[in-house]
C-alpha positions in Angstrom: -38.4 -2.1 71.9 -41.6 -1.4 69.9 -43.0 -3.8 67.4 -41.8 -3.3 63.8 -44.4 -2.0 61.3 -44.6 -4.4 58.4 -45.8 -4.0 54.8 -46.3 -6.1 51.8 -44.7 -5.4 48.4 -47.7 -5.2 46.1 -46.1 -4.4 42.8 -43.4 -2.5 41.0 -44.1 1.1 40.0 -45.1 0.6 36.3 -46.2 2.5 33.3 -47.8 1.4 30.0 -44.4 0.3 28.6 -42.0 0.6 31.6 -41.3 -1.1 34.9 -39.1 0.3 37.6 -37.7 -2.4 39.8 -36.1 0.1 42.1 -39.5 1.5 43.1 -42.2 -0.6 44.7 -45.8 -0.1 45.9 -46.2 -1.0 49.6 -49.4 -1.8 51.5 -49.2 -1.7 55.3 -51.3 -4.0 57.4 -52.5 -1.3 59.9 -52.7 1.8 57.7 -55.8 2.3 55.6 -56.0 6.1 55.0 -54.1 8.7 53.2 -53.4 10.8 56.3 -51.9 7.9 58.2 -49.7 6.9 55.2 -48.5 10.5 54.8 -46.7 10.3 58.2 -44.5 7.4 56.9 -42.9 9.4 54.0 -39.2 9.7 54.6 -38.9 6.5 56.8 -36.5 3.8 55.8 -37.5 0.3 55.0 -35.6 -3.0 54.4 -36.4 -6.2 52.5 -34.5 -9.1 54.1 -32.5 -11.4 51.8 -30.9 -14.0 54.2 -28.4 -12.1 56.2 -28.3 -9.1 53.8 -31.0 -6.5 53.5 -31.9 -4.3 50.5 -32.6 -0.9 52.0 -34.9 1.7 50.7 -36.9 4.8 51.6 -40.5 5.7 51.4 -40.7 8.6 48.9 -44.4 9.3 48.3 -48.0 8.2 48.4 -49.8 6.0 45.9 -53.6 6.5 45.6 -56.0 7.3 48.4 -56.2 4.0 50.3 -53.0 4.2 52.3 -50.4 2.7 49.8 -46.9 4.3 49.5 -44.0 4.2 47.1 -40.6 3.0 48.2 -37.4 3.5 46.3 -34.7 0.9 47.0 -31.0 1.3 46.5 -30.8 -1.9 44.3 -33.5 -3.4 42.2 -35.8 -5.7 44.1 -36.1 -9.1 42.5 -39.4 -10.6 41.3 -39.4 -13.0 44.2 -40.0 -10.1 46.5 -43.5 -9.4 45.2 -46.0 -10.5 47.9 -43.3 -10.7 50.7 -43.0 -8.4 53.7 -40.7 -5.4 54.3 -40.2 -3.7 57.6 -39.6 -0.1 58.7 -36.1 0.2 60.2 -35.8 3.9 60.9 
């Protein structure tokens, strides 16, 4: 089995007056360019919570340095910021 690709939750998707806890900005350890990050759009990710996992999907790019946006089914808690997620599919 191949090694799982991991990313860090950098922040929520935010605006001047809004914050979307269902959408997060992810930074991958090995991906540093826009072209490499574009290949990940559509893949599924999971944030582990003990035995359960909050699942989500990479829905788009964020900026030009290889960051992506992920939309989760449930809101991700504040404790998730700075922790890792992994690609599951």
